[in-house]
Phi, psi and omega in degrees: 000104177058019180071026181257127179277174181297319180295319179293322178296320178297318178297319178296320179294316180295318178296320177297322177298319181288321184282311185269332184088160183291342181284317185267350183297315179298321179290325178292320178295320178294320178297317180294316179297319179296319179295317179296318179298321181292319178296318179297319179295320177298317181295316179296321178295318179296319180294317179295322179294316177298319180297319181288325181283322183273335179068227183291341178291341180297319179293325177293325178288326184285332183299312177298327178293322176294322177297320178295322178296321178293325178294328179293330179268009183289131177242106185298324181296316180293321181294317180293318179298316180297319181295317182286326186262358180295329183284340186250127173294157184294329191256019182263009175090004179276141174272165179300337180277358176097349180273144179288142178279130180237150177295149180294138179294150180292134181285139177288143179294134180275149176293150182294132181262140178238152178291152179287144175285156177300129180088350180280138180272144178291157179296148183229132177243109183292337180281341183278345182258000000 
């Protein structure tokens, strides 16, 4: 309802109690409901009038508006992911980046390291710098 969650609705009701007081809150809620109902009736009446005046052209006019509504809900990340991953089944070992998953190569055993003796210089590789 209007994008209002339950917690926000509760805050509005409590604020209404403090602002209007318990005596006037029911009449204010009834006034608001009547206004919303009247706006909805006006919108439905305008749509019905357009439909009756335009006839079958109304549906042709409405289709581009529906396309625009779908574009508003467009998520580029989801579309690209769906496009890239549609060709690959989930269980064939492909990662989302398209590369096949391979087991990690076995690490070569490292030579045993010993602590440096006092005064001993650490090894230096001139090609590494």
